[in-house]
C-alpha positions in Angstrom: 20.3 -45.1 -24.8 17.5 -44.6 -27.3 15.8 -47.9 -28.1 15.1 -48.3 -31.8 12.1 -50.5 -32.9 13.2 -53.6 -34.9 11.3 -56.2 -37.0 12.9 -58.8 -34.7 10.4 -57.6 -32.1 7.3 -57.4 -34.2 3.7 -57.8 -33.1 0.4 -58.2 -34.8 -2.4 -56.8 -32.7 -5.9 -57.7 -33.7 -8.2 -55.0 -32.4 -11.9 -54.3 -32.5 -12.8 -50.6 -32.9 -16.1 -48.8 -32.6 -17.0 -47.8 -36.2 -16.8 -44.1 -35.8 -14.4 -41.4 -37.0 -11.1 -41.0 -35.2 -10.9 -44.4 -33.5 -8.1 -45.7 -35.7 -6.2 -42.4 -35.2 -6.4 -42.8 -31.4 -4.9 -46.3 -31.7 -2.0 -45.2 -34.0 -1.3 -42.2 -31.8 -1.1 -44.4 -28.7 1.2 -46.9 -30.4 3.5 -44.0 -31.5 3.6 -42.4 -28.0 4.6 -45.8 -26.5 7.6 -46.1 -28.9 6.1 -48.5 -31.5 6.6 -48.3 -35.2 3.6 -49.2 -37.3 4.3 -51.3 -40.3 0.8 -52.1 -41.7 -2.9 -51.7 -40.9 -5.1 -54.4 -42.4 -8.8 -54.5 -42.5 -10.0 -58.0 -41.3 -13.8 -57.6 -41.2 -16.8 -56.1 -39.6 -19.4 -56.8 -36.9 -22.3 -54.6 -35.8 -20.9 -51.2 -35.2 -17.4 -52.8 -34.9 -14.4 -52.7 -37.3 -11.8 -55.4 -36.9 -8.2 -54.6 -37.9 -4.8 -56.2 -37.7 -2.0 -53.7 -36.8 1.6 -54.7 -37.3 3.9 -52.9 -34.9 7.7 -53.1 -34.4 9.1 -52.4 -31.0 12.6 -52.4 -29.4 12.1 -55.1 -26.8 9.4 -57.1 -25.0 8.8 -54.4 -22.3 8.1 -51.8 -25.0 5.7 -54.3 -26.7 3.8 -54.7 -23.4 3.6 -51.0 -23.0 2.2 -50.6 -26.5 -0.5 -53.1 -25.9 -1.4 -51.6 -22.5 -1.7 -48.1 -24.0 -4.1 -49.4 -26.7 -6.2 -51.4 -24.2 -6.8 -48.1 -22.3 -8.6 -46.5 -25.2 -12.3 -46.4 -24.7 -14.1 -48.2 -27.6 -11.1 -50.4 -28.4 -10.7 -54.1 -27.6 -7.5 -55.9 -28.1 -8.6 -59.4 -29.2 -5.1 -61.0 -29.6 -1.4 -60.2 -29.8 0.8 -62.4 -31.9 4.6 -62.3 -31.9 5.6 -62.4 -35.5 9.0 -63.9 -34.9 7.5 -66.8 -32.9 4.9 -67.2 -35.6 7.4 -67.8 -38.4 9.2 -70.4 -36.3 6.1 -72.6 -35.8 7.1 -76.0 -37.0 10.6 -74.9 -37.9 11.9 -72.8 -40.8 13.3 -75.5 -43.2 12.1 -78.7 -44.8 13.2 -81.4 -47.3 11.7 -81.5 -50.7 12.0 -84.1 -53.5 13.9 -83.0 -56.6 12.1 -85.5 -58.9 8.4 -86.5 -59.1 7.1 -89.9 -57.9 4.0 -90.3 -60.0 4.2 -93.9 -61.2 5.6 -97.3 -60.6 8.3 -96.5 -63.1 9.4 -93.5 -61.0 9.5 -95.6 -57.9 11.5 -98.4 -59.6 14.2 -95.9 -60.6 14.3 -93.7 -57.5 14.1 -96.6 -55.1 14.1 -100.4 -55.5 15.2 -102.1 -57.6 16.9 -99.4 -59.7 18.7 -97.7 -56.8 20.7 -100.9 -56.2 22.6 -100.2 -59.4 23.5 -96.8 -58.1 24.8 -98.1 -54.8 26.8 -100.7 -56.6 28.4 -98.0 -58.8 29.4 -96.0 -55.7 30.8 -99.1 -54.0 33.0 -99.7 -57.0 34.2 -96.1 -57.1 33.4 -94.1 -53.9 34.2 -90.8 -55.6 31.0 -91.2 -57.6 29.1 -90.4 -54.4 29.6 -86.8 -55.4 28.0 -87.4 -58.7 25.1 -89.6 -57.7 24.0 -88.3 -54.3 23.3 -85.1 -52.4 26.8 -85.1 -50.9 28.0 -82.8 -53.7 25.9 -79.9 -52.4 25.1 -80.7 -48.8 26.9 -79.7 -45.6 26.3 -80.3 -41.9 25.9 -77.4 -39.5 27.3 -78.8 -36.3 26.9 -77.3 -32.8 26.8 -78.2 -29.2 24.9 -75.1 -28.2 27.7 -73.9 -25.9 28.3 -70.4 -27.4 25.1 -69.3 -29.2 24.9 -65.7 -30.4 25.1 -63.6 -27.2 23.1 -66.1 -25.3 26.0 -68.3 -24.2 25.7 -72.0 -23.3 22.0 -72.7 -23.9 22.2 -76.3 -25.1 21.5 -78.1 -28.4 17.7 -77.9 -28.4 17.7 -74.1 -27.9 20.4 -73.8 -30.6 18.2 -75.4 -33.2 16.4 -72.2 -34.4 19.7 -70.5 -34.9 21.0 -73.5 -36.9 17.9 -73.5 -39.0 18.3 -69.9 -39.7 21.9 -70.5 -40.8 20.7 -73.3 -43.1 18.3 -70.8 -44.7 21.1 -68.4 -45.4 23.3 -71.1 -46.9 20.4 -72.0 -49.3 19.3 -68.5 -50.1 22.7 -66.9 -50.8 24.8 -69.9 -51.8 22.4 -72.5 -53.1 23.9 -74.9 -50.6 21.8 -77.5 -48.8 22.6 -77.4 -45.1 21.2 -79.4 -42.2 21.4 -78.7 -38.5 23.2 -81.3 -36.4 22.8 -80.3 -32.7 24.8 -82.6 -30.4 24.1 -83.3 -26.8 27.7 -83.5 -25.7 30.5 -80.9 -25.0 33.3 -83.5 -25.0 35.6 -82.6 -27.9 36.5 -86.2 -28.5 32.8 -87.2 -28.7 32.1 -84.3 -31.1 35.0 -85.3 -33.3 33.9 -88.9 -33.3 30.2 -88.1 -34.2 31.2 -85.8 -37.0 33.6 -88.3 -38.4 30.8 -91.0 -38.3 28.3 -88.8 -40.2 30.8 -87.3 -42.6 30.2 -89.7 -45.5 26.8 -88.1 -46.2 28.1 -84.5 -46.4 30.4 -82.5 -48.7 31.5 -80.2 -45.9 31.2 -79.4 -42.2 30.4 -76.0 -40.8 31.1 -75.8 -37.1 28.9 -73.3 -35.3 28.6 -71.7 -31.9 31.0 -74.0 -30.1 32.8 -72.3 -27.2 36.5 -71.5 -27.1 39.0 -72.9 -26.6 37.4 -76.3 -27.4 36.4 -75.1 -30.9 40.1 -74.8 -31.9 40.8 -78.4 -30.8 37.7 -79.8 -32.5 38.3 -78.0 -35.8 42.0 -78.9 -35.9 41.3 -82.6 -35.2 38.5 -82.8 -37.8 40.7 -81.1 -40.4 43.4 -83.8 -39.8 41.0 -86.7 -40.0 38.5 -85.8 -42.7 38.9 -85.4 -46.5 36.1 -82.8 -46.8 36.3 -79.1 -45.8 35.8 -78.2 -42.2 35.1 -74.6 -41.4 34.3 -72.9 -38.0 32.4 -69.9 -39.1 32.6 -68.1 -35.7 36.4 -68.0 -36.3 37.1 -67.8 -40.0 33.9 -66.3 -41.3 34.3 -63.4 -38.9 38.0 -63.0 -39.7 37.3 -62.9 -43.5 34.7 -60.2 -43.3 36.8 -58.1 -40.8 39.7 -58.3 -43.2 37.5 -57.3 -46.1 36.2 -54.3 -44.3 39.7 -53.3 -43.2 41.1 -53.6 -46.7 38.6 -50.9 -47.8 38.9 -48.8 -44.7 42.7 -48.6 -45.2 42.2 -47.7 -48.9 40.0 -44.8 -47.7 42.5 -43.5 -45.1 45.6 -44.1 -47.2 47.4 -46.5 -44.8 49.1 -49.9 -45.5 48.8 -53.1 -43.6 52.5 -53.3 -42.8 52.5 -49.8 -41.2 49.4 -50.0 -38.9 49.0 -51.0 -35.3 45.9 -52.9 -34.6 44.3 -53.5 -31.2 41.9 -56.5 -30.9 39.5 -56.7 -27.9 38.3 -60.2 -27.3 40.4 -63.3 -27.6 37.8 -65.9 -28.2 37.2 -67.8 -31.4 36.6 -64.7 -33.6 39.3 -62.6 -32.0 42.0 -65.3 -32.3 41.1 -66.1 -35.9 41.0 -62.4 -36.9 44.5 -61.9 -35.5 45.9 -64.9 -37.4 44.4 -63.7 -40.7 45.6 -60.1 -40.2 49.1 -61.4 -39.5 48.9 -63.4 -42.7 47.8 -60.2 -44.5 51.0 -58.4 -43.5 50.0 -56.6 -40.3 53.1 -56.5 -38.1 51.9 -54.8 -34.9 48.8 -56.4 -33.3 48.0 -56.1 -29.6 45.3 -58.5 -28.2 43.3 -57.8 -25.1 40.8 -59.8 -23.0 39.4 -59.4 -19.5 42.8 -59.9 -18.0 44.2 -57.0 -20.0 46.9 -56.9 -22.7 48.2 -60.2 -24.0 52.0 -60.5 -23.8 54.6 -63.3 -23.7 54.7 -64.9 -20.4 51.3 -63.8 -19.1 49.9 -66.3 -16.6 46.3 -65.0 -16.0 43.4 -66.3 -18.1 45.6 -68.2 -20.6 45.2 -71.3 -22.7 47.5 -72.9 -25.4 46.0 -70.9 -28.2 46.5 -67.6 -26.4 50.1 -68.7 -25.6 50.8 -69.2 -29.3 49.2 -65.8 -30.2 51.2 -64.1 -27.5 54.4 -65.2 -29.3 53.3 -63.6 -32.6 51.8 -60.3 -31.3 52.6 -57.3 -29.1 56.2 -57.0 -30.3 56.8 -54.1 -27.9 55.7 -56.1 -24.9 53.1 -53.6 -23.8 51.3 -54.4 -20.6 48.2 -52.9 -18.8 44.6 -52.3 -19.8 42.8 -52.0 -23.1 42.9 -48.2 -22.7 46.7 -48.4 -22.5 46.8 -50.6 -25.7 44.6 -48.4 -27.8 46.7 -45.3 -27.3 48.4 -44.5 -30.7 46.7 -47.4 -32.5 45.4 -47.0 -36.0 42.7 -49.7 -35.8 40.5 -51.0 -33.0 38.7 -54.3 -33.6 36.1 -55.2 -30.9 34.9 -58.8 -30.6 34.2 -58.7 -26.9 31.5 -56.9 -24.9 29.6 -53.6 -24.7 31.1 -50.4 -23.4 34.8 -51.4 -23.1 36.1 -48.2 -24.8 35.0 -44.6 -24.8 35.3 -41.6 -27.1 38.2 -40.5 -25.0 40.1 -43.7 -25.9 39.5 -43.2 -29.6 40.7 -39.6 -29.3 44.1 -41.0 -28.2 44.4 -43.2 -31.3 46.5 -42.3 -34.4 45.2 -39.9 -37.1 42.2 -41.1 -39.0 41.3 -44.0 -36.6 39.3 -47.0 -37.7 36.9 -48.5 -35.2 35.2 -51.9 -35.7 32.9 -52.3 -32.7 31.2 -55.7 -33.3 29.8 -56.9 -30.0 26.1 -57.6 -30.6 23.6 -56.3 -30.0 25.4 -53.6 -27.9 28.8 -52.8 -29.3 32.0 -51.9 -27.5 31.2 -48.2 -28.1 28.0 -46.9 -29.7 28.6 -45.6 -33.3 27.2 -42.2 -32.4 29.9 -41.6 -29.9 32.7 -43.3 -31.9 31.8 -41.3 -35.0 32.8 -38.1 -33.2 36.4 -39.1 -33.2 36.9 -42.0 -35.7 37.2 -41.7 -39.4 35.6 -45.0 -40.1 33.1 -46.9 -37.8 31.7 -50.4 -38.4 29.5 -52.6 -36.3 27.8 -56.0 -36.4 24.4 -54.4 -36.5 22.1 -53.9 -39.5 20.8 -50.6 -38.3 24.1 -48.8 -38.8 26.4 -48.4 -41.8 29.2 -50.8 -42.5 27.7 -54.0 -41.0 30.4 -56.7 -40.5 28.3 -59.8 -41.0 29.5 -63.4 -41.7 26.8 -64.0 -44.2 29.0 -62.1 -46.7 31.5 -65.0 -46.4 30.1 -68.5 -45.6 27.5 -69.0 -48.4 29.9 -68.1 -51.2 32.8 -69.8 -49.6 31.0 -73.1 -49.3 29.6 -72.7 -52.8 33.1 -72.4 -54.1 34.5 -75.4 -52.1 31.6 -77.6 -53.1 31.8 -76.7 -56.7 35.4 -77.8 -57.0 35.2 -80.7 -54.4 37.8 -79.1 -52.2 39.3 -81.5 -49.6 40.1 -78.7 -47.2 40.0 -74.9 -46.7 43.4 -73.4 -47.0 44.3 -69.9 -45.7 44.8 -68.8 -49.3 41.1 -69.4 -49.8 40.2 -67.3 -46.9 42.4 -64.4 -48.1 40.8 -64.8 -51.6 37.3 -64.6 -50.1 38.2 -61.4 -48.1 39.6 -59.7 -51.2 36.6 -60.8 -53.3 34.2 -59.2 -50.7 36.3 -56.0 -50.6 36.4 -55.8 -54.4 32.6 -55.3 -54.6 33.0 -51.8 -53.3 34.4 -49.7 -56.2 36.7 -46.7 -56.0 33.8 -44.4 -56.9 31.5 -45.9 -54.2 33.9 -46.2 -51.2 33.2 -43.8 -48.4 33.2 -43.6 -44.6 29.7 -45.1 -44.6 30.4 -47.7 -47.3 33.4 -49.9 -46.8 31.6 -53.2 -47.0 28.9 -54.4 -49.3 25.3 -55.1 -48.1 24.5 -58.7 -47.0 21.8 -58.6 -49.6 24.1 -57.9 -52.5 23.8 -61.0 -54.7 27.2 -60.3 -56.4 29.0 -61.1 -53.2 28.5 -64.9 -52.9 29.1 -65.3 -56.7 32.4 -63.4 -56.5 33.5 -65.1 -53.3 32.7 -68.6 -54.8 34.7 -67.9 -57.9 37.7 -66.6 -55.9 37.6 -69.5 -53.4 37.3 -72.0 -56.3 40.3 -70.5 -58.1 42.4 -70.5 -54.9 41.5 -74.1 -54.1 42.6 -75.2 -57.6 45.9 -73.1 -57.3 46.6 -74.7 -53.9 45.9 -78.2 -55.1 43.1 -79.1 -52.8 40.3 -79.3 -55.5 39.1 -82.6 -56.7 37.9 -81.1 -59.9 38.3 -77.8 -61.8 
């Protein structure tokens, strides 16, 4: 497989070059031959007969980065002074901070923001606890709660190692939704303890975003918190994924001229995202869904690799009672949704699907089938990656969704709000724009969170869970 350089593996090499013609060209040629992609060449300074430059290089992985540096070091008249990993550099000291919204320049400022004036605010909230939304940060603040048990593709890495991911999530909430979010990384995997801790800290937050908690515990934790809290609780790995999958599928079906009630969908992967996607697709009118995991096709009465959630899903899916492998399931299917692991299907499998097959291969970073191979047989291909068309990315959902629920003070997130979010995302792609390579808007499209927030807010009001209009 060809390895493509990415900014996520980006280096700054400081080099000293002999000041004579052709030296910089030798360096850039060596970088290119080693597979690196040069982003910038900056002049830093001079010494006697020496030119000092910073060269920014993107590589595909750490071994390629080491090769690039080794090749440059071999050039006579070139000295590599330092190598800086840009991704590590931006994480120094963390990526988020707290800033004051009002100045503290005088005694008057202090007397209003803190004692004695703040006592009057506390008294007002004590007399009417709903005023906490008006007079504190609760109105616009959520907690991002994790135990670090299912982080990205890294697995169970613990709460400390999960922190950078949660900080990044907080940045996305702020940038795209204007929502203040704070990481809460818990040193426990006990569902009861997690529920207890979140309940205890909930008075300070307007919502709870559960993140990277492994299945099946994530289902129990979310369900219990939704019962016991009067603020919205949302597990993004489940519902954020499901919403964006549904949004992409709405437009893919528009393109191929098929209806939800007529298609057969195969879902590979029955973890948090897979289960939630199946549930939302069922609510959208899909009648034939077949789920698969490492034990093969899910069916009623299966004993291997089961849990209570899978048992419930088995009752609602696979109406024909198909058994066997993923390859058996995919034969004749209209849609394949991969939320599992790399390389589980082949071009030959897609060739056996129904006419105009739709393939969402979303395992990251390596999908269930590479888009180049899938594209030979599928009408529409989507992945979770940013370097291919049709990226299915949760950032299209969660910033706008929480913007909407916070704006109306929603007490919970109903399924109608998830469906509204999916349709809002899909609606960004117009009839004139839709194509095989454009079924889902860009994650950088600022219209998306605005439209999602509006749709979610309206759905919350219609379903009666909004505190205010």
